[in-house]
N, C-alpha and C positions, 0 to 999 in steps of 0.2 A: 165662465166665471174665473176671475183672477185668483192667483195664489192668496192674496190678501183676503179676499172675500171668503175663500175656503177656510182659512185660518180663523177668521172672525166667526164663521158659522160653527166651527168646532168649539171655540171659546164660549159662544152663546149656549150651545148645547150642554157643555160642561156646567155652566152656571145654572141653567135650568134644572139639570139633573141633581146638582147639589142642593138647590132650593127645595126640590121635592123630597130629598132625603131629610133635610132639616125639618120640613113640615111634618113628615111621617114620624120623626123622632119626637117632636113636640106633641103631636096627636097621641102617640103612645104613652106620653107622660101626663095626658089629661087635658092638654090645651085644645081649645076649640076655636082658635083664631082663624079668621078668613084671609089673613095676609098671605102673600105669595112667597115671602122670604127671599126674594131676589137680592135686596140690599144686604141682608145678612150673609148670603152666599158670596157675594162680591167681596165683602169685608173679610170673610174667612179666607178667601183665596189670597187677598192682599197680605194678610197677616202671616199666612203659611208659606208663601211663595219662596222666600229666601231659604228657609229651613229645608223645604222639600227639594229645591234645586241642589242644595249642598249635599243632601243625602244621596240624590241620584248621581251626582258627580263622584262622590266617594264610592258608590257601588260600581260605577263605570270604571273607575281607576282600579278597583279591586279585581274586577273581571278581567281587565287587560293585563294584570300582573301574573295571572295564572298560566 
C-alpha cells in the first residue's frame, strides 16, 4: 500500500468516525434520521481545518520555545 493510500485510509476513517459522532449527538437530541452524516462530517472538517491547523501550529511553536 502506498503512502498516499495509507493517508487516504486515515482520512476516510476520521470522516467516518466524525459522522458517527454527529449521528450519536443528533440521536441524543431526539433525531431519528437514517442518514449517515458523511457530507456533514466532510463539511465540518473543511470549515474547521484552517483554525485547527493554526492552533496546532501555535501549540507547536509554544512547545519549542520552552
